[in-house]
C-alpha angles and dihedrals in degrees: 000000000000107000134060128178129160127177135173116217114251137172098267097086093049095052136060133031119336093250090055094048090050092049091051091049090052089054087061091052094062118113120219135185118277091249091065118083106197130183140156118270135185111282126218110269104200103053097070138359091254131026143162132185144195128200124206136194125191110218128179121179090349091304119123108225103170146354140201149151140222123208128195116208125192131190111174090200091058130240123242092210091055097041087221146039097267131056132185118211120188141180129190130180127184137175114239140193104269090234090059090051090067094053108116090209094056097092093053092046091049091053091050089055088064099045094042091050091052091049093045092054094045093246102160112211146151141189093046120176138159151120138260118209126191116196123187126186126198125179127222141184113008089003096049092114092062112103119246119254136202134193134190121209124190120190118179145153133195140170112248115220117243126212126251091278093051093253121142125210106201096182097095091045093052091045090051089051090051090051090050090056092050094045092048092056091048102253113157117247119267107262115260112262096030110125120223113229131185114270131223111276126239098027114112120194095002 
């Protein structure tokens, strides 16, 4: 089984304009890899008139390797900074091998994981922006025996393209976010030709 997606019904899809409700419902229709445990979470209320959010954790053999979230914002009046009425905001964090954390190319590679995932899933977008942060920790003195650690954080936002009727299908955007989480923690790509299918609900890490 290659896909895993779990959500808990909230109030977001039952409130707001019709185009927002439909976009939120399409978020729930995304399929993710079995390593990704995904559920709805409270969305920020002051950034836009309407918002919805998903959180995701990547777990392999009961070990949490990475985490993230994706937020959909909607302002029916439009937003000049977004160049549209919708905006996706995402965050991904993954633990790394400390040696990788010192690679000067890592930030650029991490950013390419996002844009390539969006392109691969057919998630049309524009006005993308964001940051990639690499943090390494090394212990000294009385803590010198503690192993070094490294983390990669990707924060990004983009404006998803809508169709001619103003409708937004968020499935490819959510699936690209899920792929970003898996790539960041070092999971190999799903082999070509393998079909993603919905997973059983309510079973984390199985």
